[in-house]
PAMARMI-336771 format. One line per field, with one value per residue (C-alpha): x, y, z; residue number from 1. Coordinates in nm, 3 decimals, padded with zeros to 5 digits. Layout:
X <- [X:...]
Y <- [Y:...]
Z <- [Z:...]
k <- [NUM:...]
This chain:
X <- [-01.832:-01.776:-01.586:-01.696:-01.521:-01.164:-01.049:-01.100:-00.939:-00.607:-00.345:-00.275:-00.404:-00.434:-00.560:-00.504:-00.585:-00.690:-00.444:-00.208:-00.341:00.030:00.201:00.377:00.259:00.364:00.691:00.463:00.247:00.447:00.389:00.273:00.371:00.380:00.097:00.017:-00.129:-00.300:-00.653:-00.981:-01.051:-01.290:-01.628:-01.609:-01.844:-01.765:-01.908:-02.264:-02.404:-02.736:-03.045:-03.130:-02.855:-02.609:-02.363:-02.093:-02.175:-02.357:-02.451:-02.820:-03.090:-03.172:-02.879:-02.615:-02.434:-02.184:-02.181:-02.027:-02.035:-02.033:-01.937:-01.931:-01.751:-01.448:-01.472:-01.733:-01.687:-01.304:-01.041:-00.830:-00.639:-00.719:-00.717:-00.614:-00.941:-00.788:-00.850:-01.182:-01.103:-01.432:-01.804:-02.066:-02.095:-01.809:-01.638:-01.274:-01.316:-01.541:-01.895:-02.124:-02.013:-01.756:-01.382:-01.123:-00.896:-00.516:-00.338:-00.229:-00.437:-00.751:-01.035:-01.104:-01.484:-01.770:-01.951:-02.326:-02.552:-02.294:-02.155:-01.839:-01.902:-01.725:-01.961:-01.947:-02.158:-02.260:-02.397:-02.745:-02.720:-03.099:-03.404:-03.522:-03.351:-03.497:-03.817:-03.701:-03.888:-04.203:-04.238:-04.046:-04.057:-04.090:-04.036:-03.713:-03.569:-03.637:-03.456:-03.178:-03.178:-03.223:-02.937:-02.702:-02.773:-02.714:-02.385:-02.262:-02.322:-02.456:-02.482:-02.603:-02.527:-02.842:-02.887:-03.227:-03.260:-02.996:-03.048:-03.363:-03.637:-03.939:-03.884:-03.872:-04.049:-03.955:-04.084:-03.827:-03.489:-03.643:-03.685:-04.057:-04.159:-04.138:-04.457:-04.632:-04.580:-04.193:-04.202:-04.454:-04.241:-03.892:-04.077:-04.123:-03.744:-03.632:-03.808:-03.731:-03.327:-03.371:-03.527:-03.223:-02.942:-02.878:-02.768:-02.870:-02.609:-02.850:-02.680:-02.897:-02.790:-02.558:-02.308:-02.620:-02.787:-02.614:-02.783:-03.108:-02.947:-02.989:-02.614:-02.844:-02.881:-02.512:-02.446:-02.754:-02.768:-03.125:-03.191:-02.944:-03.116:-03.452:-03.321:-03.167:-03.484:-03.779:-03.601:-03.305:-03.404:-03.768:-03.580:-03.299:-03.558:-03.788:-03.509:-03.194:-03.306:-03.408:-03.238:-03.151:-03.004:-02.636:-02.539:-02.614:-02.416:-02.452:-02.363:-02.255:-01.876:-01.981:-01.618:-01.734:-01.902:-01.625:-01.492:-01.130:-01.290:-01.478:-01.824:-01.954:-01.945:-01.647:-01.452:-01.628:-01.975:-01.912:-01.777:-02.062:-02.317:-02.155:-02.127:-02.498:-02.597:-02.370:-02.484:-02.860:-02.809:-02.591:-02.856:-03.161:-02.996:-02.645:-02.607:-02.637:-02.317:-02.254:-02.001:-01.980:-01.863:-01.571:-01.471:-01.088:-00.838:-00.763:-00.962:-00.896:-00.545:-00.379:-00.581:-00.882:-01.145:-01.383:-01.123:-01.339:-01.200:-01.265:-01.626:-01.691:-01.577:-01.823:-02.111:-02.006:-01.858:-02.117:-01.964:-02.172:-02.040:-01.795:-01.803:-01.796:-01.637:-01.432:-01.487:-01.312:-01.382:-01.158:-01.163:-00.923:-00.823:-00.707:-00.344:-00.082:00.317:00.440:00.114:-00.185:-00.516:-00.547:-00.673:-00.502:-00.117:-00.141:-00.305:-00.641:-00.404:-00.114:-00.356:-00.541:-00.411:-00.717:-00.833:-01.125:-01.269:-01.239:-01.500:-01.390:-01.740:-01.691:-01.473:-01.566:-01.720:-01.527:-01.177:-00.919:-00.805:-00.399:-00.424:-00.656:-00.904:-01.239:-01.161:-00.827:-00.982:-01.248:-01.008:-00.711:-00.937:-00.964:-00.626:-00.516:-00.739:-01.037:-01.377:-01.588:-01.627:-01.935:-01.844:-02.023:-02.287:-02.590:-02.818:-02.683:-02.934:-02.654:-02.427:-02.095:-01.978:-01.824:-02.007:-02.293:-02.384:-02.231:-01.882:-01.884:-02.057:-01.733:-01.551:-01.849:-01.878:-01.486:-01.522:-01.804:-01.611:-01.284:-01.445:-01.788:-01.791:-01.750:-02.049:-02.274:-02.094:-02.018]
Y <- [04.609:05.001:05.151:05.502:05.668:05.546:05.912:05.931:05.600:05.619:05.334:05.309:05.672:05.745:05.428:05.467:05.758:05.697:05.919:05.713:05.367:05.234:05.425:05.250:05.175:05.251:05.058:04.815:04.699:04.402:04.007:04.014:04.001:04.347:04.282:04.505:04.793:05.038:05.185:05.058:04.762:04.860:04.784:04.684:04.973:05.308:05.645:05.528:05.802:05.661:05.558:05.235:05.074:05.325:05.043:04.927:04.945:05.270:05.499:05.403:05.336:04.979:04.743:04.886:04.676:04.549:04.237:04.080:03.762:03.600:03.315:03.206:03.266:03.161:03.116:03.372:03.731:03.697:03.786:03.958:04.299:04.627:04.686:04.297:04.119:03.883:03.485:03.446:03.237:03.241:03.354:03.256:02.966:03.023:02.849:02.869:02.637:02.303:02.374:02.066:01.845:02.070:02.035:02.265:02.432:02.377:02.562:02.905:02.860:03.033:02.758:02.686:02.610:02.777:02.621:02.641:02.451:02.184:02.145:02.215:02.378:02.550:02.792:02.718:03.009:03.309:03.666:03.670:03.966:04.074:03.953:04.282:04.589:04.672:04.492:04.091:04.120:04.298:04.144:03.795:03.583:03.237:03.059:03.264:03.160:02.806:02.809:02.956:02.736:02.425:02.555:02.612:02.263:02.077:02.224:02.153:02.489:02.525:02.923:03.244:03.581:03.814:04.170:04.267:04.639:04.771:05.138:05.134:05.192:05.023:04.747:04.962:05.252:05.512:05.760:06.047:05.876:05.580:05.250:05.090:04.712:04.532:04.453:04.106:04.060:04.047:03.786:03.605:03.634:03.516:03.238:03.094:03.178:03.018:02.683:02.685:02.727:02.465:02.230:02.245:02.266:02.628:02.853:03.180:03.507:03.826:04.145:04.374:04.705:04.843:05.173:05.247:05.417:05.722:05.745:05.789:05.998:05.732:05.741:05.856:05.438:05.468:05.812:05.833:05.639:05.622:05.550:05.225:05.129:05.137:04.929:04.699:04.656:04.696:04.508:04.311:04.145:03.977:03.866:03.688:03.574:03.418:03.281:03.181:02.845:02.796:02.511:02.751:02.989:03.070:03.370:03.747:04.007:04.361:04.585:04.543:04.756:04.990:05.119:05.366:05.553:05.640:06.013:05.864:05.737:06.041:05.966:06.137:05.858:05.851:05.531:05.595:05.609:05.330:05.102:05.208:05.102:04.768:04.699:04.760:04.545:04.257:04.272:04.275:03.976:03.804:03.880:03.766:03.420:03.317:03.062:03.365:03.430:03.749:03.923:04.210:04.301:04.445:04.642:04.471:04.366:04.730:04.810:04.465:04.399:04.743:04.847:04.631:04.887:04.558:04.435:04.273:04.516:04.819:04.713:04.619:04.944:05.112:04.949:05.022:04.740:04.474:04.158:04.059:04.314:04.102:03.963:03.576:03.562:03.819:03.869:04.063:04.171:04.210:04.367:04.395:04.761:04.644:04.602:04.787:04.786:04.655:04.650:04.434:04.322:04.023:03.748:03.430:03.575:03.494:03.249:03.348:03.343:03.527:03.798:03.819:03.562:03.606:03.232:03.311:03.191:03.445:03.443:03.611:03.743:03.924:03.911:03.862:03.583:03.610:03.664:03.907:03.899:03.834:03.766:03.512:03.295:03.247:02.893:03.002:03.253:02.964:02.719:02.886:03.017:02.657:02.595:02.919:02.851:03.069:02.959:03.038:03.229:03.438:03.551:03.869:03.764:03.499:03.720:03.928:04.216:04.480:04.699:04.595:04.345:04.118:03.818:03.595:03.222:03.106:03.253:03.102:02.771:02.580:02.699:02.637:02.276:02.239:02.307:02.077:01.796:01.887:01.914:01.755:01.684:02.039:02.108:01.919:01.979:01.614]
Z <- [-05.728:-05.794:-06.075:-06.132:-05.841:-05.952:-05.939:-05.513:-05.439:-05.255:-05.167:-04.789:-04.712:-05.076:-05.266:-05.653:-05.858:-06.221:-06.324:-06.167:-06.222:-06.326:-06.055:-05.759:-05.420:-05.099:-04.982:-04.747:-05.059:-05.148:-05.194:-05.541:-05.864:-06.043:-06.285:-06.567:-06.375:-06.624:-06.626:-06.573:-06.756:-07.067:-07.011:-06.664:-06.545:-06.651:-06.519:-06.430:-06.232:-06.148:-06.352:-06.510:-06.744:-06.649:-06.628:-06.379:-05.989:-06.054:-05.807:-05.819:-06.051:-06.205:-06.301:-06.078:-05.873:-05.598:-05.399:-05.128:-04.972:-04.581:-04.375:-04.042:-03.688:-03.618:-03.264:-03.149:-02.957:-02.991:-02.708:-02.930:-02.855:-02.980:-03.365:-03.394:-03.452:-03.250:-03.329:-03.139:-02.877:-02.712:-02.720:-03.018:-03.217:-03.458:-03.734:-03.613:-03.310:-03.373:-03.260:-03.339:-03.593:-03.757:-03.711:-03.580:-03.852:-03.853:-03.581:-03.708:-04.020:-04.117:-04.155:-04.537:-04.431:-04.303:-03.982:-04.053:-03.840:-03.741:-04.090:-04.282:-04.604:-04.901:-05.046:-05.411:-05.515:-05.713:-05.665:-05.803:-05.727:-05.801:-06.048:-06.028:-05.881:-05.546:-05.601:-05.550:-05.206:-05.313:-05.658:-05.621:-05.939:-05.809:-06.157:-06.203:-05.883:-05.864:-06.209:-06.064:-05.759:-05.977:-06.217:-05.922:-05.770:-06.088:-06.136:-05.773:-05.597:-05.257:-05.195:-05.334:-05.233:-05.316:-05.256:-05.027:-04.962:-05.138:-05.129:-04.891:-05.199:-05.255:-04.994:-04.704:-04.534:-04.320:-04.109:-04.110:-04.049:-03.920:-04.074:-04.010:-04.007:-04.302:-04.520:-04.455:-04.851:-04.796:-04.564:-04.743:-05.082:-04.855:-04.718:-05.041:-05.140:-04.843:-04.903:-05.275:-05.188:-04.912:-05.180:-05.412:-05.114:-05.151:-04.848:-04.868:-04.810:-04.806:-04.836:-04.626:-04.771:-05.015:-05.052:-05.301:-05.016:-05.092:-05.446:-05.218:-04.973:-04.660:-04.549:-04.212:-04.149:-04.084:-03.939:-03.730:-03.454:-03.379:-03.739:-03.725:-03.393:-03.575:-03.903:-03.635:-03.408:-03.737:-04.001:-03.918:-03.580:-03.708:-04.028:-03.820:-03.564:-03.872:-04.093:-03.907:-03.847:-04.187:-04.399:-04.657:-04.452:-04.443:-04.306:-04.290:-04.485:-04.329:-04.620:-04.981:-05.024:-04.761:-04.767:-05.048:-04.845:-04.620:-04.612:-04.693:-05.003:-05.129:-04.931:-04.636:-04.377:-04.096:-04.026:-03.647:-03.762:-04.015:-03.735:-03.518:-03.762:-03.824:-03.446:-03.378:-03.656:-03.587:-03.213:-03.287:-03.516:-03.281:-02.969:-03.192:-03.269:-03.095:-03.387:-03.627:-03.845:-03.976:-04.219:-04.438:-04.800:-04.824:-05.135:-05.102:-04.892:-04.806:-04.504:-04.364:-04.437:-04.420:-04.096:-03.990:-03.948:-03.856:-03.590:-03.282:-03.051:-03.273:-03.310:-02.974:-02.856:-03.100:-02.960:-02.615:-02.488:-02.654:-02.694:-02.986:-03.199:-03.423:-03.767:-03.790:-04.132:-04.337:-04.680:-04.991:-05.341:-05.657:-05.973:-06.253:-06.139:-05.759:-05.882:-06.043:-06.049:-05.714:-05.541:-05.549:-05.350:-05.556:-05.317:-05.493:-05.465:-05.111:-04.875:-04.683:-04.370:-04.484:-04.640:-04.289:-03.986:-03.726:-03.743:-03.931:-04.288:-04.557:-04.842:-05.188:-05.237:-05.574:-05.868:-06.283:-06.394:-06.702:-06.513:-06.600:-06.969:-06.977:-06.586:-06.413:-06.601:-06.469:-06.374:-06.211:-06.016:-05.857:-05.823:-05.650:-05.401:-05.292:-05.346:-05.111:-04.810:-04.899:-04.758:-05.068:-05.395:-05.519:-05.859:-06.014:-06.151:-06.240:-06.428:-06.731:-06.617:-06.580:-06.804:-06.627:-06.836:-06.581:-06.719:-06.602:-06.570:-06.863:-06.787:-06.419:-06.459:-06.544:-06.263:-06.015:-06.145:-06.092:-05.742:-05.725:-05.854:-05.640:-05.327:-05.300:-04.958:-04.865:-05.084:-04.882:-04.526:-04.462]
k <- [1:2:3:4:5:6:7:8:9:10:11:12:13:14:15:16:17:18:19:20:21:22:23:24:25:26:27:28:29:30:31:32:33:34:35:36:37:38:39:40:41:42:43:44:45:46:47:48:49:50:51:52:53:54:55:56:57:58:59:60:61:62:63:64:65:66:67:68:69:70:71:72:73:74:75:76:77:78:79:80:81:82:83:84:85:86:87:88:89:90:91:92:93:94:95:96:97:98:99:100:101:102:103:104:105:106:107:108:109:110:111:112:113:114:115:116:117:118:119:120:121:122:123:124:125:126:127:128:129:130:131:132:133:134:135:136:137:138:139:140:141:142:143:144:145:146:147:148:149:150:151:152:153:154:155:156:157:158:159:160:161:162:163:164:165:166:167:168:169:170:171:172:173:174:175:176:177:178:179:180:181:182:183:184:185:186:187:188:189:190:191:192:193:194:195:196:197:198:199:200:201:202:203:204:205:206:207:208:209:210:211:212:213:214:215:216:217:218:219:220:221:222:223:224:225:226:227:228:229:230:231:232:233:234:235:236:237:238:239:240:241:242:243:244:245:246:247:248:249:250:251:252:253:254:255:256:257:258:259:260:261:262:263:264:265:266:267:268:269:270:271:272:273:274:275:276:277:278:279:280:281:282:283:284:285:286:287:288:289:290:291:292:293:294:295:296:297:298:299:300:301:302:303:304:305:306:307:308:309:310:311:312:313:314:315:316:317:318:319:320:321:322:323:324:325:326:327:328:329:330:331:332:333:334:335:336:337:338:339:340:341:342:343:344:345:346:347:348:349:350:351:352:353:354:355:356:357:358:359:360:361:362:363:364:365:366:367:368:369:370:371:372:373:374:375:376:377:378:379:380:381:382:383:384:385:386:387:388:389:390:391:392:393:394:395:396:397:398:399:400:401:402:403:404:405:406:407:408:409:410:411:412:413:414:415:416:417:418:419:420:421:422:423:424:425:426:427:428:429:430]
């Protein structure tokens, strides 16, 4: 989630400038009711340039934020052509086929479930997103997370999206640009968290990093190949090897809204570097455990539906032909500024398959728990995600410890309960 960079966003080459929020979209941006356009929803973020309590998905400090979600494979390494993403007809465990006890999707349709450990789940969850900014893994509050997991279980939820390393502060250590092995205390705390989640039937989708790395000048994790390799080997692989088979593990999210790091969005990271980073992390996860499921938290459908920069062919090429470099599940986020006159990236105006017909599950990894005034209620956002064939929902966010005014558990509860009541077997994966 991010609002403060609106002046840099462009559509179809130049997203959307703040001054032109009500303007039209490129001619190919169709398939929406026009909506209200307009400027940013007041109270949904703000300038937020860093520091504690600066609001929105600020660029650092406590209480910034964003989110993302994840899923599972749709057939593994995929055989799709260049820049198409393919429909994943071979390779890893996948959720597009029918591994284990999972059923195959209808021909020509994206799976509306995520196949995890042989069960078909609709991921009915919420963003945590953190209890303590950049300190959850080193100062884990077991009582708070026990309450969170128990509350979600009682409401018919089955998953959470939880930010882990965020900007690299406090919970990671470095020698120069190279991430060092994690402290034992991080594993001890995660052991407790995974056991607590599993006891309540909750699957975790950890988001490893966020675009917030730029606030600490750690874009080198993406742009420096040696730094990426060290992150994969010293941080990611040990986590996957320890937790991927745990009953509380769902899927691995590489980065929250890393799109904001791209030069096209005013950042400093090229698309080529961004693809290589994702390729190496995805390949490292799949190599560590071939059953692991990988996603990344795309900020919207822009870099998926307009030009899919996360396509299998592009990632495999970026990893030197490594067939483990692919995403098992796609993910999109949505906030009120992501539509205007004649254009929209709203997930619910099209089906999952209409947005991205690649035969893979798509999660709606972030949207306002409060809904969007005059357009979508929170209940509609939740229920329409099921109707339109998405594979999971995670509104923003459980804890009311941010300044973005997008809601908290009290706003999300009814929608989460409605999904649990509507598709109870998909909550348990039966």
